[in-house]
C-alpha positions as CSV (number, residue, x, y, z in Angstrom):
1,M,-0.1,-37.1,-43.7
2,Y,1.8,-39.4,-46.1
3,D,1.5,-40.2,-49.8
4,N,0.9,-43.8,-48.6
5,A,0.4,-44.9,-52.5
6,N,4.0,-44.1,-52.9
7,W,5.3,-46.2,-50.0
8,T,6.1,-50.1,-50.5
9,K,2.7,-51.6,-49.9
10,N,1.0,-54.0,-52.0
11,N,4.4,-54.7,-53.8
12,E,4.6,-51.0,-55.0
13,K,7.8,-49.0,-55.5
14,W,8.6,-46.4,-52.6
15,P,10.4,-43.2,-53.7
16,K,13.9,-42.8,-53.4
17,K,13.9,-40.1,-50.5
18,G,11.2,-41.6,-48.5
19,R,13.0,-45.0,-47.5
20,C,15.4,-46.7,-45.3
21,K,16.7,-50.2,-45.4
22,L,17.3,-52.2,-42.4
23,N,18.7,-55.8,-43.2
24,S,18.3,-55.4,-46.7
25,E,14.5,-54.6,-46.0
26,E,12.9,-51.1,-46.9
27,V,11.1,-49.7,-43.9
28,D,8.1,-47.2,-43.9
29,K,9.5,-44.2,-41.7
30,S,6.1,-43.6,-40.5
31,D,5.8,-47.1,-38.9
32,W,9.8,-47.4,-38.2
33,L,9.8,-47.4,-34.3
34,E,13.3,-48.7,-34.0
35,G,15.1,-45.7,-35.8
36,P,15.6,-42.2,-34.2
37,S,13.0,-40.6,-31.9
38,L,12.5,-38.1,-34.4
39,I,12.5,-38.0,-38.1
40,A,12.1,-34.9,-40.3
41,F,11.2,-34.1,-43.9
42,W,10.8,-31.0,-45.9
43,G,8.0,-31.1,-48.4
44,N,7.4,-30.0,-51.7
45,D,5.4,-31.0,-54.8
46,D,8.1,-33.4,-56.3
47,S,6.6,-36.8,-56.8
48,D,9.3,-38.6,-55.0
49,N,8.8,-36.5,-51.9
50,P,7.6,-38.5,-48.9
51,F,5.8,-35.5,-47.7
52,R,4.2,-34.4,-51.2
53,L,2.3,-31.4,-51.2
54,G,0.7,-29.5,-54.0
55,T,-3.0,-30.1,-54.4
56,R,-3.9,-33.7,-53.7
57,E,-5.8,-36.0,-51.4
58,Y,-4.7,-38.4,-49.3
59,D,-7.4,-41.3,-48.2
60,W,-7.8,-42.6,-44.6
61,H,-4.7,-44.0,-43.3
62,S,-2.4,-44.2,-39.8
63,H,0.9,-44.2,-38.7
64,R,2.6,-46.1,-35.8
65,R,4.5,-42.6,-35.1
66,G,3.0,-39.4,-34.2
67,Q,3.1,-36.8,-37.0
68,F,3.7,-33.0,-36.8
69,F,3.0,-31.1,-40.3
70,C,2.9,-27.6,-41.3
71,V,2.8,-25.7,-44.8
72,E,4.0,-22.3,-45.4
73,S,1.5,-21.7,-48.3
74,G,-2.0,-22.8,-49.1
75,L,-4.1,-25.2,-46.8
76,I,-4.3,-28.6,-45.3
77,H,-7.7,-30.1,-44.0
78,V,-7.6,-32.9,-41.8
79,R,-10.5,-35.1,-41.1
80,T,-10.5,-37.8,-38.1
81,A,-13.4,-39.6,-37.0
82,T,-14.3,-37.2,-34.2
83,G,-13.8,-33.7,-36.4
84,S,-12.1,-31.7,-38.8
85,W,-8.7,-29.3,-38.4
86,L,-7.8,-26.9,-40.8
87,L,-4.1,-25.7,-41.1
88,P,-3.5,-22.6,-42.9
89,P,0.3,-21.4,-43.2
90,R,2.6,-21.6,-40.3
91,R,0.4,-23.6,-38.1
92,A,1.3,-27.2,-37.2
93,G,-1.1,-30.1,-36.9
94,W,-0.5,-32.7,-34.9
95,I,-1.8,-36.3,-35.3
96,P,-1.0,-39.0,-32.4
97,P,0.2,-42.4,-33.3
98,N,-2.5,-44.8,-34.7
99,V,-5.1,-42.2,-35.3
100,A,-6.8,-42.9,-38.4
101,H,-6.9,-39.7,-40.8
102,K,-7.8,-38.3,-44.3
103,V,-5.8,-35.1,-45.8
104,T,-6.8,-32.9,-48.4
105,V,-4.1,-30.4,-49.4
106,S,-4.7,-27.0,-51.2
107,G,-2.2,-25.1,-53.1
108,A,0.6,-25.9,-50.6
109,M,4.1,-25.7,-52.2
110,S,6.2,-25.8,-49.2
111,G,6.4,-27.2,-45.9
112,W,7.8,-29.8,-43.2
113,S,6.8,-33.0,-41.3
114,L,7.9,-34.5,-38.1
115,L,7.7,-38.3,-37.3
116,L,7.8,-39.0,-33.6
117,T,8.0,-42.2,-31.6
118,P,5.4,-43.4,-29.6
119,E,7.8,-42.9,-26.5
120,I,8.0,-39.2,-26.9
121,S,4.6,-38.6,-28.5
122,R,3.3,-39.5,-25.1
123,D,4.1,-36.1,-23.7
124,L,2.2,-34.6,-26.2
125,S,-1.7,-34.1,-26.7
126,H,-3.5,-37.4,-26.9
127,T,-6.0,-35.7,-29.5
128,P,-5.6,-34.2,-32.6
129,C,-4.8,-30.4,-32.6
130,V,-3.5,-27.3,-34.1
131,I,-0.7,-25.0,-32.9
132,N,0.9,-21.8,-33.9
133,V,4.5,-22.3,-35.3
134,S,6.9,-19.8,-33.7
135,E,10.2,-18.6,-35.5
136,L,12.4,-20.6,-33.1
137,M,9.9,-23.7,-33.5
138,R,10.7,-23.5,-37.4
139,A,14.4,-22.7,-36.8
140,L,14.5,-26.0,-34.9
141,V,12.7,-28.1,-37.5
142,Q,15.0,-26.6,-40.1
143,R,18.0,-28.0,-38.1
144,T,16.3,-31.5,-37.7
145,V,15.6,-31.9,-41.3
146,S,19.4,-32.0,-42.0
147,W,19.4,-35.0,-39.9
148,R,17.1,-37.2,-42.1
149,D,19.5,-39.8,-43.0
150,Q,21.0,-40.6,-39.5
151,E,19.7,-43.6,-38.1
152,I,21.5,-42.9,-34.5
153,L,21.5,-39.2,-33.3
154,E,24.2,-37.3,-31.1
155,P,23.6,-36.1,-27.7
156,N,23.5,-32.6,-28.9
157,Q,21.0,-33.4,-31.5
158,E,19.0,-35.2,-29.0
159,R,19.0,-31.9,-26.7
160,I,17.7,-29.8,-29.7
161,I,14.9,-32.3,-30.0
162,A,14.1,-31.8,-26.3
163,V,14.1,-28.0,-26.9
164,L,11.8,-28.3,-30.0
165,L,9.3,-30.5,-27.9
166,D,9.2,-28.0,-25.3
167,E,8.4,-25.2,-27.7
168,I,5.5,-27.5,-29.2
169,K,4.0,-27.9,-25.4
170,L,4.2,-24.3,-25.0
171,A,2.6,-23.4,-28.3
172,P,-0.9,-22.0,-28.2
173,L,-3.8,-23.9,-29.8
174,E,-5.4,-22.5,-32.8
175,P,-9.3,-22.3,-32.9
176,L,-9.5,-24.1,-36.1
177,H,-11.3,-27.4,-35.0
178,L,-14.6,-28.5,-36.3
179,P,-16.0,-31.4,-34.1
180,L,-18.5,-33.2,-35.6
181,P,-21.2,-35.1,-33.6
182,V,-22.1,-39.1,-33.4
183,D,-26.0,-39.0,-33.0
184,P,-27.2,-39.5,-36.5
185,R,-30.2,-36.9,-36.1
186,L,-27.4,-34.1,-35.2
187,L,-25.2,-35.3,-37.9
188,R,-27.8,-35.0,-40.3
189,I,-28.0,-31.4,-39.6
190,T,-24.4,-30.7,-39.6
191,D,-23.9,-32.6,-42.9
192,A,-26.6,-30.4,-44.5
193,I,-25.1,-27.3,-43.4
194,L,-21.6,-28.2,-44.4
195,Q,-23.4,-29.0,-48.0
196,Q,-25.4,-25.8,-48.0
197,P,-23.4,-23.3,-45.7
198,E,-25.5,-20.2,-46.9
199,D,-28.7,-21.8,-45.5
200,N,-29.5,-19.3,-42.7
201,R,-32.1,-21.5,-41.2
202,T,-32.6,-20.6,-37.3
203,L,-32.0,-23.5,-34.7
204,N,-35.9,-24.0,-34.4
205,E,-36.3,-24.4,-38.1
206,W,-33.2,-27.1,-38.2
207,A,-35.1,-28.8,-35.2
208,V,-38.4,-29.0,-37.2
209,W,-36.4,-30.3,-40.2
210,A,-34.8,-33.3,-38.2
211,A,-37.7,-33.9,-36.1
212,L,-36.4,-32.8,-33.1
213,S,-37.4,-30.4,-30.5
214,P,-35.3,-27.1,-30.1
215,R,-34.5,-28.1,-26.7
216,T,-33.1,-31.8,-27.8
217,L,-31.3,-30.1,-30.4
218,R,-29.7,-27.4,-28.3
219,R,-28.8,-30.1,-25.7
220,L,-27.4,-32.6,-28.2
221,I,-25.1,-30.4,-30.2
222,L,-23.7,-28.6,-26.9
223,A,-23.1,-32.5,-25.4
224,E,-21.6,-33.8,-28.6
225,T,-19.6,-31.0,-30.0
226,G,-18.9,-28.5,-27.1
227,L,-20.2,-25.8,-29.0
228,T,-23.5,-24.2,-29.0
229,F,-25.5,-24.5,-32.7
230,A,-24.5,-20.8,-33.4
231,Q,-21.0,-21.3,-32.6
232,W,-20.7,-24.8,-34.6
233,R,-22.4,-23.1,-37.7
234,Q,-19.9,-20.0,-37.2
235,Q,-16.9,-22.5,-37.2
236,A,-18.2,-24.5,-40.1
237,R,-18.2,-21.4,-42.0
238,L,-14.8,-20.4,-41.0
239,T,-13.7,-24.0,-42.2
240,L,-15.3,-23.6,-45.8
241,A,-14.0,-19.9,-46.0
242,L,-10.5,-20.9,-45.6
243,E,-10.5,-23.7,-48.0
244,M,-12.3,-21.4,-50.6
245,L,-9.8,-18.5,-49.9
246,A,-7.1,-21.1,-50.4
247,Q,-8.5,-21.9,-53.8
248,G,-8.3,-18.2,-54.7
249,D,-11.9,-17.3,-54.4
250,S,-12.5,-13.5,-53.7
251,V,-13.8,-12.5,-50.1
252,G,-17.1,-11.2,-51.8
253,M,-17.5,-14.7,-53.3
254,V,-16.5,-16.7,-50.1
255,A,-19.1,-14.1,-48.3
256,D,-22.1,-14.9,-50.6
257,A,-21.2,-18.6,-50.7
258,L,-21.3,-18.8,-47.0
259,G,-24.7,-16.7,-46.6
260,Y,-23.2,-13.5,-45.3
261,G,-25.5,-10.7,-46.2
262,T,-22.5,-8.3,-46.9
263,P,-18.8,-8.9,-47.4
264,S,-18.2,-6.7,-44.3
265,S,-20.3,-8.9,-42.2
266,F,-18.0,-11.9,-43.3
267,I,-14.8,-9.8,-42.7
268,A,-15.8,-9.0,-39.0
269,M,-16.5,-12.7,-38.4
270,F,-13.1,-13.8,-39.9
271,R,-11.1,-11.0,-37.8
272,R,-13.0,-11.9,-34.7
273,A,-11.8,-15.8,-35.3
274,F,-8.1,-15.0,-36.8
275,G,-7.1,-11.4,-35.7
276,D,-6.8,-10.7,-39.4
277,S,-8.7,-9.8,-42.4
278,P,-9.2,-12.2,-45.3
279,S,-7.6,-9.8,-47.7
280,H,-4.4,-9.9,-45.4
281,Y,-4.7,-13.8,-45.2
282,L,-4.4,-13.9,-48.9
283,A,-1.7,-11.0,-49.4
284,V,0.4,-13.3,-46.9
285,R,-0.3,-16.4,-48.5
286,R,0.6,-15.0,-52.0
287,E,3.9,-13.6,-50.5
288,L,4.7,-16.9,-49.1
289,K,4.0,-18.9,-52.5
290,H,6.3,-16.7,-54.2
291,L,9.0,-15.9,-51.9
292,L,9.8,-18.8,-49.9
293,P,12.2,-21.5,-51.0
294,H,11.2,-25.2,-51.4
295,S,13.5,-26.1,-48.8
296,P,15.5,-24.9,-46.2
297,N,19.1,-25.6,-47.6
298,Q,18.2,-23.6,-50.9
């Protein structure tokens, strides 16, 4: 995720912090393959930050380097052609090289981004994913941020990168992916559910609405998303719930908007998925927003 509108494309001016010069020519670091194997940025809401956060949207784009990114408050919603991923605080998203994606940032004031060359990206997942960020991983990232202006890394720095990559490979995947179907009949249903998540129609009723047999709908959604209809709808509601919570909506408002009869039923679903209650999620988010520094050097 990069504020591509601020990079030198179509003769636009680049922010000072997000550029480098080679032979008197400025180079977009997300597409710079000849530089160090890893480039790190600490993000905030400053207008000249290449990993600009806050609340904003970045339209479809891609990078020649792979990208890891993480926020420590707020939420990031990443969309690709095959699905959506959510990043609450202390989760890191991975976008492999050359994968087109669209990003929405909600209330994120602090975070980091890593740009990896295609060579070291090959050892990581070939598809976008979300992982949990350990304290060791965060400490290693903080170290790499201080190298940002180095074009050639020292041997000890390369060893730190190797440890960081091992930590990334060992990190558990988070269930924050909402796969999207391709079949237009099924896509019509999933789009309708995302537009009206409070709609509690059954699989049979949705099948009639889309002129499908229940058996065909059941088969299609499992084949194209890997989830049953009930699982997909729950994942869609989780996606929307995290976005609403990040925007400051109350648990009661979220439960009502998503079609849950009572807040307690929504809380139970949220706890099963994340191992925590929505209220604790909100409390942690507020604490991070007020207590975390804007950069590891402050």
